[in-house]
TORKOL-4160 file (C-alpha; in steps of 0.2 Angstrom, whole numbers, padded with zeros to 4 digits, m for minus):
369
<pt num="1" X="m0189" Y="0108" Z="m0194"/>
<pt num="2" X="m0194" Y="0102" Z="m0176"/>
<pt num="3" X="m0199" Y="0113" Z="m0161"/>
<pt num="4" X="m0201" Y="0107" Z="m0144"/>
<pt num="5" X="m0209" Y="0116" Z="m0129"/>
<pt num="6" X="m0197" Y="0122" Z="m0116"/>
<pt num="7" X="m0199" Y="0108" Z="m0102"/>
<pt num="8" X="m0198" Y="0122" Z="m0089"/>
<pt num="9" X="m0214" Y="0130" Z="m0096"/>
<pt num="10" X="m0224" Y="0114" Z="m0095"/>
<pt num="11" X="m0235" Y="0106" Z="m0082"/>
<pt num="12" X="m0230" Y="0089" Z="m0087"/>
<pt num="13" X="m0213" Y="0088" Z="m0095"/>
<pt num="14" X="m0211" Y="0070" Z="m0100"/>
<pt num="15" X="m0215" Y="0072" Z="m0119"/>
<pt num="16" X="m0204" Y="0087" Z="m0123"/>
<pt num="17" X="m0189" Y="0080" Z="m0113"/>
<pt num="18" X="m0191" Y="0064" Z="m0123"/>
<pt num="19" X="m0191" Y="0074" Z="m0139"/>
<pt num="20" X="m0176" Y="0085" Z="m0134"/>
<pt num="21" X="m0167" Y="0069" Z="m0129"/>
<pt num="22" X="m0167" Y="0062" Z="m0147"/>
<pt num="23" X="m0155" Y="0076" Z="m0153"/>
<pt num="24" X="m0167" Y="0080" Z="m0167"/>
<pt num="25" X="m0175" Y="0096" Z="m0160"/>
<pt num="26" X="m0170" Y="0112" Z="m0169"/>
<pt num="27" X="m0178" Y="0124" Z="m0156"/>
<pt num="28" X="m0183" Y="0123" Z="m0138"/>
<pt num="29" X="m0195" Y="0137" Z="m0134"/>
<pt num="30" X="m0209" Y="0142" Z="m0123"/>
<pt num="31" X="m0225" Y="0142" Z="m0133"/>
<pt num="32" X="m0226" Y="0161" Z="m0134"/>
<pt num="33" X="m0210" Y="0162" Z="m0144"/>
<pt num="34" X="m0214" Y="0148" Z="m0156"/>
<pt num="35" X="m0225" Y="0158" Z="m0169"/>
<pt num="36" X="m0211" Y="0171" Z="m0172"/>
<pt num="37" X="m0198" Y="0158" Z="m0173"/>
<pt num="38" X="m0209" Y="0148" Z="m0185"/>
<pt num="39" X="m0212" Y="0163" Z="m0196"/>
<pt num="40" X="m0193" Y="0168" Z="m0196"/>
<pt num="41" X="m0188" Y="0150" Z="m0201"/>
<pt num="42" X="m0201" Y="0149" Z="m0215"/>
<pt num="43" X="m0196" Y="0166" Z="m0222"/>
<pt num="44" X="m0178" Y="0161" Z="m0223"/>
<pt num="45" X="m0181" Y="0143" Z="m0229"/>
<pt num="46" X="m0194" Y="0147" Z="m0242"/>
<pt num="47" X="m0193" Y="0165" Z="m0245"/>
<pt num="48" X="m0175" Y="0168" Z="m0250"/>
<pt num="49" X="m0164" Y="0162" Z="m0264"/>
<pt num="50" X="m0153" Y="0146" Z="m0261"/>
<pt num="51" X="m0134" Y="0147" Z="m0259"/>
<pt num="52" X="m0129" Y="0163" Z="m0267"/>
<pt num="53" X="m0145" Y="0164" Z="m0278"/>
<pt num="54" X="m0141" Y="0147" Z="m0286"/>
<pt num="55" X="m0151" Y="0131" Z="m0285"/>
<pt num="56" X="m0143" Y="0117" Z="m0274"/>
<pt num="57" X="m0137" Y="0107" Z="m0290"/>
<pt num="58" X="m0128" Y="0122" Z="m0298"/>
<pt num="59" X="m0110" Y="0125" Z="m0293"/>
<pt num="60" X="m0100" Y="0141" Z="m0292"/>
<pt num="61" X="m0082" Y="0144" Z="m0288"/>
<pt num="62" X="m0088" Y="0153" Z="m0272"/>
<pt num="63" X="m0099" Y="0139" Z="m0267"/>
<pt num="64" X="m0087" Y="0125" Z="m0271"/>
<pt num="65" X="m0073" Y="0134" Z="m0260"/>
<pt num="66" X="m0085" Y="0136" Z="m0246"/>
<pt num="67" X="m0090" Y="0117" Z="m0247"/>
<pt num="68" X="m0072" Y="0112" Z="m0247"/>
<pt num="69" X="m0070" Y="0122" Z="m0231"/>
<pt num="70" X="m0085" Y="0114" Z="m0223"/>
<pt num="71" X="m0079" Y="0096" Z="m0228"/>
<pt num="72" X="m0062" Y="0100" Z="m0219"/>
<pt num="73" X="m0071" Y="0106" Z="m0204"/>
<pt num="74" X="m0082" Y="0091" Z="m0203"/>
<pt num="75" X="m0068" Y="0079" Z="m0206"/>
<pt num="76" X="m0058" Y="0087" Z="m0192"/>
<pt num="77" X="m0072" Y="0086" Z="m0180"/>
<pt num="78" X="m0081" Y="0070" Z="m0184"/>
<pt num="79" X="m0067" Y="0060" Z="m0193"/>
<pt num="80" X="m0079" Y="0057" Z="m0208"/>
<pt num="81" X="m0076" Y="0063" Z="m0226"/>
<pt num="82" X="m0092" Y="0069" Z="m0235"/>
<pt num="83" X="m0083" Y="0076" Z="m0250"/>
<pt num="84" X="m0088" Y="0062" Z="m0261"/>
<pt num="85" X="m0106" Y="0062" Z="m0257"/>
<pt num="86" X="m0118" Y="0070" Z="m0270"/>
<pt num="87" X="m0117" Y="0089" Z="m0269"/>
<pt num="88" X="m0135" Y="0092" Z="m0271"/>
<pt num="89" X="m0139" Y="0081" Z="m0255"/>
<pt num="90" X="m0125" Y="0090" Z="m0245"/>
<pt num="91" X="m0131" Y="0108" Z="m0250"/>
<pt num="92" X="m0149" Y="0104" Z="m0245"/>
<pt num="93" X="m0143" Y="0099" Z="m0228"/>
<pt num="94" X="m0132" Y="0115" Z="m0227"/>
<pt num="95" X="m0147" Y="0126" Z="m0232"/>
<pt num="96" X="m0157" Y="0118" Z="m0219"/>
<pt num="97" X="m0144" Y="0122" Z="m0205"/>
<pt num="98" X="m0143" Y="0140" Z="m0212"/>
<pt num="99" X="m0162" Y="0142" Z="m0211"/>
<pt num="100" X="m0162" Y="0136" Z="m0193"/>
<pt num="101" X="m0149" Y="0150" Z="m0188"/>
<pt num="102" X="m0156" Y="0163" Z="m0201"/>
<pt num="103" X="m0139" Y="0164" Z="m0209"/>
<pt num="104" X="m0140" Y="0171" Z="m0227"/>
<pt num="105" X="m0124" Y="0167" Z="m0235"/>
<pt num="106" X="m0114" Y="0151" Z="m0236"/>
<pt num="107" X="m0098" Y="0160" Z="m0232"/>
<pt num="108" X="m0106" Y="0167" Z="m0216"/>
<pt num="109" X="m0111" Y="0149" Z="m0212"/>
<pt num="110" X="m0093" Y="0143" Z="m0213"/>
<pt num="111" X="m0088" Y="0156" Z="m0201"/>
<pt num="112" X="m0102" Y="0151" Z="m0189"/>
<pt num="113" X="m0096" Y="0133" Z="m0191"/>
<pt num="114" X="m0078" Y="0138" Z="m0187"/>
<pt num="115" X="m0084" Y="0147" Z="m0171"/>
<pt num="116" X="m0097" Y="0135" Z="m0165"/>
<pt num="117" X="m0091" Y="0117" Z="m0162"/>
<pt num="118" X="m0108" Y="0111" Z="m0158"/>
<pt num="119" X="m0114" Y="0116" Z="m0175"/>
<pt num="120" X="m0102" Y="0104" Z="m0183"/>
<pt num="121" X="m0110" Y="0089" Z="m0174"/>
<pt num="122" X="m0127" Y="0096" Z="m0178"/>
<pt num="123" X="m0123" Y="0097" Z="m0197"/>
<pt num="124" X="m0115" Y="0079" Z="m0196"/>
<pt num="125" X="m0132" Y="0073" Z="m0189"/>
<pt num="126" X="m0142" Y="0082" Z="m0202"/>
<pt num="127" X="m0131" Y="0073" Z="m0216"/>
<pt num="128" X="m0135" Y="0056" Z="m0209"/>
<pt num="129" X="m0150" Y="0049" Z="m0218"/>
<pt num="130" X="m0158" Y="0038" Z="m0206"/>
<pt num="131" X="m0174" Y="0032" Z="m0216"/>
<pt num="132" X="m0178" Y="0014" Z="m0212"/>
<pt num="133" X="m0192" Y="0003" Z="m0205"/>
<pt num="134" X="m0196" Y="m0016" Z="m0202"/>
<pt num="135" X="m0199" Y="m0026" Z="m0218"/>
<pt num="136" X="m0197" Y="m0011" Z="m0229"/>
<pt num="137" X="m0201" Y="m0011" Z="m0247"/>
<pt num="138" X="m0216" Y="m0023" Z="m0247"/>
<pt num="139" X="m0214" Y="m0027" Z="m0265"/>
<pt num="140" X="m0196" Y="m0034" Z="m0261"/>
<pt num="141" X="m0202" Y="m0044" Z="m0246"/>
<pt num="142" X="m0208" Y="m0060" Z="m0256"/>
<pt num="143" X="m0192" Y="m0060" Z="m0265"/>
<pt num="144" X="m0183" Y="m0060" Z="m0248"/>
<pt num="145" X="m0193" Y="m0074" Z="m0241"/>
<pt num="146" X="m0195" Y="m0085" Z="m0256"/>
<pt num="147" X="m0178" Y="m0083" Z="m0266"/>
<pt num="148" X="m0165" Y="m0074" Z="m0256"/>
<pt num="149" X="m0166" Y="m0081" Z="m0239"/>
<pt num="150" X="m0168" Y="m0099" Z="m0245"/>
<pt num="151" X="m0153" Y="m0097" Z="m0256"/>
<pt num="152" X="m0142" Y="m0093" Z="m0242"/>
<pt num="153" X="m0145" Y="m0110" Z="m0235"/>
<pt num="154" X="m0142" Y="m0120" Z="m0251"/>
<pt num="155" X="m0129" Y="m0133" Z="m0249"/>
<pt num="156" X="m0125" Y="m0129" Z="m0231"/>
<pt num="157" X="m0125" Y="m0143" Z="m0219"/>
<pt num="158" X="m0133" Y="m0140" Z="m0202"/>
<pt num="159" X="m0122" Y="m0130" Z="m0190"/>
<pt num="160" X="m0114" Y="m0121" Z="m0204"/>
<pt num="161" X="m0111" Y="m0102" Z="m0203"/>
<pt num="162" X="m0121" Y="m0089" Z="m0212"/>
<pt num="163" X="m0113" Y="m0072" Z="m0213"/>
<pt num="164" X="m0123" Y="m0056" Z="m0217"/>
<pt num="165" X="m0118" Y="m0038" Z="m0218"/>
<pt num="166" X="m0130" Y="m0024" Z="m0217"/>
<pt num="167" X="m0121" Y="m0009" Z="m0222"/>
<pt num="168" X="m0128" Y="0008" Z="m0217"/>
<pt num="169" X="m0140" Y="0000" Z="m0205"/>
<pt num="170" X="m0146" Y="0016" Z="m0196"/>
<pt num="171" X="m0157" Y="0011" Z="m0181"/>
<pt num="172" X="m0157" Y="m0007" Z="m0185"/>
<pt num="173" X="m0174" Y="m0011" Z="m0192"/>
<pt num="174" X="m0169" Y="m0019" Z="m0208"/>
<pt num="175" X="m0155" Y="m0029" Z="m0200"/>
<pt num="176" X="m0167" Y="m0036" Z="m0187"/>
<pt num="177" X="m0179" Y="m0040" Z="m0201"/>
<pt num="178" X="m0166" Y="m0050" Z="m0210"/>
<pt num="179" X="m0162" Y="m0059" Z="m0194"/>
<pt num="180" X="m0181" Y="m0063" Z="m0192"/>
<pt num="181" X="m0182" Y="m0070" Z="m0209"/>
<pt num="182" X="m0166" Y="m0081" Z="m0206"/>
<pt num="183" X="m0174" Y="m0088" Z="m0190"/>
<pt num="184" X="m0190" Y="m0092" Z="m0198"/>
<pt num="185" X="m0181" Y="m0101" Z="m0212"/>
<pt num="186" X="m0171" Y="m0112" Z="m0199"/>
<pt num="187" X="m0188" Y="m0116" Z="m0191"/>
<pt num="188" X="m0195" Y="m0121" Z="m0207"/>
<pt num="189" X="m0180" Y="m0132" Z="m0211"/>
<pt num="190" X="m0180" Y="m0139" Z="m0193"/>
<pt num="191" X="m0161" Y="m0137" Z="m0193"/>
<pt num="192" X="m0149" Y="m0125" Z="m0184"/>
<pt num="193" X="m0136" Y="m0114" Z="m0191"/>
<pt num="194" X="m0123" Y="m0102" Z="m0184"/>
<pt num="195" X="m0131" Y="m0085" Z="m0190"/>
<pt num="196" X="m0120" Y="m0069" Z="m0189"/>
<pt num="197" X="m0128" Y="m0053" Z="m0195"/>
<pt num="198" X="m0115" Y="m0038" Z="m0194"/>
<pt num="199" X="m0124" Y="m0022" Z="m0195"/>
<pt num="200" X="m0114" Y="m0006" Z="m0196"/>
<pt num="201" X="m0117" Y="0013" Z="m0198"/>
<pt num="202" X="m0107" Y="0029" Z="m0195"/>
<pt num="203" X="m0120" Y="0036" Z="m0183"/>
<pt num="204" X="m0116" Y="0031" Z="m0166"/>
<pt num="205" X="m0133" Y="0036" Z="m0159"/>
<pt num="206" X="m0142" Y="0025" Z="m0172"/>
<pt num="207" X="m0131" Y="0011" Z="m0167"/>
<pt num="208" X="m0135" Y="0013" Z="m0149"/>
<pt num="209" X="m0154" Y="0013" Z="m0153"/>
<pt num="210" X="m0151" Y="m0003" Z="m0163"/>
<pt num="211" X="m0141" Y="m0012" Z="m0150"/>
<pt num="212" X="m0155" Y="m0008" Z="m0137"/>
<pt num="213" X="m0168" Y="m0016" Z="m0149"/>
<pt num="214" X="m0182" Y="m0005" Z="m0142"/>
<pt num="215" X="m0195" Y="0002" Z="m0154"/>
<pt num="216" X="m0211" Y="0012" Z="m0153"/>
<pt num="217" X="m0228" Y="0004" Z="m0154"/>
<pt num="218" X="m0230" Y="0011" Z="m0171"/>
<pt num="219" X="m0220" Y="m0003" Z="m0178"/>
<pt num="220" X="m0236" Y="m0013" Z="m0178"/>
<pt num="221" X="m0240" Y="m0005" Z="m0194"/>
<pt num="222" X="m0225" Y="m0014" Z="m0203"/>
<pt num="223" X="m0224" Y="m0030" Z="m0192"/>
<pt num="224" X="m0237" Y="m0043" Z="m0193"/>
<pt num="225" X="m0246" Y="m0048" Z="m0177"/>
<pt num="226" X="m0239" Y="m0065" Z="m0179"/>
<pt num="227" X="m0221" Y="m0059" Z="m0179"/>
<pt num="228" X="m0224" Y="m0046" Z="m0166"/>
<pt num="229" X="m0230" Y="m0060" Z="m0154"/>
<pt num="230" X="m0216" Y="m0072" Z="m0160"/>
<pt num="231" X="m0201" Y="m0060" Z="m0160"/>
<pt num="232" X="m0205" Y="m0045" Z="m0149"/>
<pt num="233" X="m0209" Y="m0042" Z="m0131"/>
<pt num="234" X="m0221" Y="m0028" Z="m0127"/>
<pt num="235" X="m0214" Y="m0016" Z="m0114"/>
<pt num="236" X="m0224" Y="m0012" Z="m0099"/>
<pt num="237" X="m0237" Y="0002" Z="m0101"/>
<pt num="238" X="m0238" Y="m0001" Z="m0120"/>
<pt num="239" X="m0223" Y="0011" Z="m0123"/>
<pt num="240" X="m0216" Y="0000" Z="m0136"/>
<pt num="241" X="m0209" Y="m0017" Z="m0142"/>
<pt num="242" X="m0191" Y="m0024" Z="m0138"/>
<pt num="243" X="m0184" Y="m0037" Z="m0150"/>
<pt num="244" X="m0183" Y="m0054" Z="m0142"/>
<pt num="245" X="m0165" Y="m0058" Z="m0135"/>
<pt num="246" X="m0163" Y="m0073" Z="m0146"/>
<pt num="247" X="m0164" Y="m0062" Z="m0161"/>
<pt num="248" X="m0153" Y="m0048" Z="m0154"/>
<pt num="249" X="m0140" Y="m0062" Z="m0150"/>
<pt num="250" X="m0139" Y="m0065" Z="m0169"/>
<pt num="251" X="m0133" Y="m0047" Z="m0173"/>
<pt num="252" X="m0117" Y="m0038" Z="m0170"/>
<pt num="253" X="m0119" Y="m0019" Z="m0171"/>
<pt num="254" X="m0104" Y="m0008" Z="m0174"/>
<pt num="255" X="m0100" Y="0010" Z="m0178"/>
<pt num="256" X="m0091" Y="0009" Z="m0195"/>
<pt num="257" X="m0088" Y="0020" Z="m0210"/>
<pt num="258" X="m0090" Y="0010" Z="m0226"/>
<pt num="259" X="m0079" Y="0022" Z="m0235"/>
<pt num="260" X="m0063" Y="0020" Z="m0225"/>
<pt num="261" X="m0065" Y="0006" Z="m0213"/>
<pt num="262" X="m0061" Y="m0012" Z="m0218"/>
<pt num="263" X="m0075" Y="m0022" Z="m0224"/>
<pt num="264" X="m0081" Y="m0039" Z="m0217"/>
<pt num="265" X="m0076" Y="m0054" Z="m0226"/>
<pt num="266" X="m0082" Y="m0071" Z="m0232"/>
<pt num="267" X="m0100" Y="m0065" Z="m0232"/>
<pt num="268" X="m0115" Y="m0074" Z="m0239"/>
<pt num="269" X="m0125" Y="m0058" Z="m0241"/>
<pt num="270" X="m0122" Y="m0039" Z="m0241"/>
<pt num="271" X="m0138" Y="m0028" Z="m0239"/>
<pt num="272" X="m0134" Y="m0010" Z="m0243"/>
<pt num="273" X="m0150" Y="m0002" Z="m0247"/>
<pt num="274" X="m0152" Y="0016" Z="m0251"/>
<pt num="275" X="m0135" Y="0021" Z="m0246"/>
<pt num="276" X="m0126" Y="0022" Z="m0263"/>
<pt num="277" X="m0139" Y="0035" Z="m0269"/>
<pt num="278" X="m0132" Y="0048" Z="m0258"/>
<pt num="279" X="m0114" Y="0045" Z="m0264"/>
<pt num="280" X="m0106" Y="0052" Z="m0280"/>
<pt num="281" X="m0102" Y="0041" Z="m0295"/>
<pt num="282" X="m0083" Y="0040" Z="m0290"/>
<pt num="283" X="m0087" Y="0034" Z="m0273"/>
<pt num="284" X="m0100" Y="0021" Z="m0279"/>
<pt num="285" X="m0086" Y="0014" Z="m0291"/>
<pt num="286" X="m0075" Y="0011" Z="m0277"/>
<pt num="287" X="m0088" Y="0002" Z="m0266"/>
<pt num="288" X="m0095" Y="m0010" Z="m0279"/>
<pt num="289" X="m0078" Y="m0019" Z="m0281"/>
<pt num="290" X="m0076" Y="m0019" Z="m0262"/>
<pt num="291" X="m0092" Y="m0028" Z="m0260"/>
<pt num="292" X="m0087" Y="m0041" Z="m0272"/>
<pt num="293" X="m0071" Y="m0043" Z="m0263"/>
<pt num="294" X="m0080" Y="m0045" Z="m0246"/>
<pt num="295" X="m0093" Y="m0058" Z="m0253"/>
<pt num="296" X="m0089" Y="m0077" Z="m0253"/>
<pt num="297" X="m0090" Y="m0086" Z="m0270"/>
<pt num="298" X="m0109" Y="m0086" Z="m0275"/>
<pt num="299" X="m0113" Y="m0073" Z="m0262"/>
<pt num="300" X="m0127" Y="m0060" Z="m0265"/>
<pt num="301" X="m0128" Y="m0041" Z="m0265"/>
<pt num="302" X="m0145" Y="m0033" Z="m0261"/>
<pt num="303" X="m0146" Y="m0015" Z="m0266"/>
<pt num="304" X="m0160" Y="m0001" Z="m0266"/>
<pt num="305" X="m0172" Y="0000" Z="m0280"/>
<pt num="306" X="m0164" Y="0015" Z="m0287"/>
<pt num="307" X="m0146" Y="0008" Z="m0286"/>
<pt num="308" X="m0136" Y="m0004" Z="m0296"/>
<pt num="309" X="m0119" Y="m0011" Z="m0299"/>
<pt num="310" X="m0116" Y="0001" Z="m0314"/>
<pt num="311" X="m0101" Y="m0003" Z="m0325"/>
<pt num="312" X="m0096" Y="m0018" Z="m0314"/>
<pt num="313" X="m0108" Y="m0030" Z="m0323"/>
<pt num="314" X="m0093" Y="m0042" Z="m0325"/>
<pt num="315" X="m0092" Y="m0044" Z="m0306"/>
<pt num="316" X="m0111" Y="m0048" Z="m0303"/>
<pt num="317" X="m0124" Y="m0058" Z="m0311"/>
<pt num="318" X="m0142" Y="m0051" Z="m0310"/>
<pt num="319" X="m0154" Y="m0062" Z="m0300"/>
<pt num="320" X="m0168" Y="m0050" Z="m0300"/>
<pt num="321" X="m0166" Y="m0034" Z="m0310"/>
<pt num="322" X="m0182" Y="m0025" Z="m0302"/>
<pt num="323" X="m0177" Y="m0028" Z="m0284"/>
<pt num="324" X="m0158" Y="m0026" Z="m0287"/>
<pt num="325" X="m0153" Y="m0043" Z="m0281"/>
<pt num="326" X="m0136" Y="m0048" Z="m0288"/>
<pt num="327" X="m0124" Y="m0063" Z="m0286"/>
<pt num="328" X="m0105" Y="m0063" Z="m0285"/>
<pt num="329" X="m0097" Y="m0069" Z="m0301"/>
<pt num="330" X="m0082" Y="m0080" Z="m0301"/>
<pt num="331" X="m0073" Y="m0075" Z="m0317"/>
<pt num="332" X="m0064" Y="m0061" Z="m0308"/>
<pt num="333" X="m0048" Y="m0060" Z="m0318"/>
<pt num="334" X="m0031" Y="m0060" Z="m0308"/>
<pt num="335" X="m0027" Y="m0043" Z="m0315"/>
<pt num="336" X="m0044" Y="m0035" Z="m0310"/>
<pt num="337" X="m0043" Y="m0043" Z="m0293"/>
<pt num="338" X="m0025" Y="m0036" Z="m0290"/>
<pt num="339" X="m0031" Y="m0019" Z="m0296"/>
<pt num="340" X="m0044" Y="m0019" Z="m0282"/>
<pt num="341" X="m0030" Y="m0016" Z="m0269"/>
<pt num="342" X="m0031" Y="0003" Z="m0273"/>
<pt num="343" X="m0049" Y="0003" Z="m0267"/>
<pt num="344" X="m0046" Y="m0006" Z="m0251"/>
<pt num="345" X="m0040" Y="0001" Z="m0234"/>
<pt num="346" X="m0021" Y="m0002" Z="m0232"/>
<pt num="347" X="m0023" Y="m0016" Z="m0219"/>
<pt num="348" X="m0034" Y="m0026" Z="m0231"/>
<pt num="349" X="m0022" Y="m0028" Z="m0245"/>
<pt num="350" X="m0029" Y="m0042" Z="m0257"/>
<pt num="351" X="m0014" Y="m0054" Z="m0255"/>
<pt num="352" X="m0014" Y="m0051" Z="m0236"/>
<pt num="353" X="m0033" Y="m0053" Z="m0233"/>
<pt num="354" X="m0036" Y="m0063" Z="m0217"/>
<pt num="355" X="m0042" Y="m0081" Z="m0219"/>
<pt num="356" X="m0049" Y="m0084" Z="m0201"/>
<pt num="357" X="m0063" Y="m0076" Z="m0192"/>
<pt num="358" X="m0059" Y="m0058" Z="m0188"/>
<pt num="359" X="m0067" Y="m0043" Z="m0180"/>
<pt num="360" X="m0069" Y="m0026" Z="m0187"/>
<pt num="361" X="m0053" Y="m0016" Z="m0183"/>
<pt num="362" X="m0051" Y="0003" Z="m0181"/>
<pt num="363" X="m0036" Y="0013" Z="m0184"/>
<pt num="364" X="m0027" Y="0016" Z="m0168"/>
<pt num="365" X="m0027" Y="0035" Z="m0171"/>
<pt num="366" X="m0046" Y="0037" Z="m0174"/>
<pt num="367" X="m0055" Y="0046" Z="m0160"/>
<pt num="368" X="m0073" Y="0040" Z="m0155"/>
<pt num="369" X="m0087" Y="0052" Z="m0160"/>
């Protein structure tokens, strides 16, 4: 839970206004009102039973009915369907919103959601898991530098295209990290290639941050001094670092829902780390074959350490089991490939897959968030 001081009650309002502008602040209050609000929030969040007295992981007909109504409201307002995400994750976020507003029952929260359009957007933002940083997972970094990235350049002549998709890129740190590693590899080989890193997320605010490429000074904890000097430009006054334009030009950021929007194609690498863990098993079973379809022959899939390809071991060879690095297999039987059509958006039927370069297309009826 985040509180910020009411800017009108401050002598210098720059910091609270910056905090409020993030959209992540739950309460904007004068200091005198903060203690009571903090006590009320803590009492509701930690002193009361969860949804109807049940732990978040326990389903009841009443809870399931309320959740279905919430999914319908979210889908109508945001265009995104969360019904196939893990119920425990969804319920924890709903409980947090209920604590913010001191609402005791999920049925009452459904009514509040129906009557308060702004709450739908607030819940949507809470459901988006935006945890990322530069060169995340230090244990996997040597694998990226020494095995994955060099493999992308194998058997490619100078000037060839290297296509990467970072699905669920959040604010862009991981996508930029991959672009930096690709640039370093080209410099090592003293050869030039056409690198395209497509980075997508359903969070329009996160995509806007990623496009700007401006990050706080705290990234120095994750980025080496050498890389900071080579690939970042310090902002005036020490307020942060901006990614060098040469790296930004390698990336294309786009708002995209991996569940329903068409995937990219002819990819050398898909990095989808710590997104599948928030999705239910049925949805994961749809995405793994879709990733296989989007990759080129021999293309690689990089998942989070708690994720895997599940029952689709016949589609991917394991390159590094611990770091969850896989390579697309080529023994994909015709019958299996034809069955993939039911997982893909209608405009990407297997037999009609575009062969040339194409851009991410959106259904004409979809409204922007």
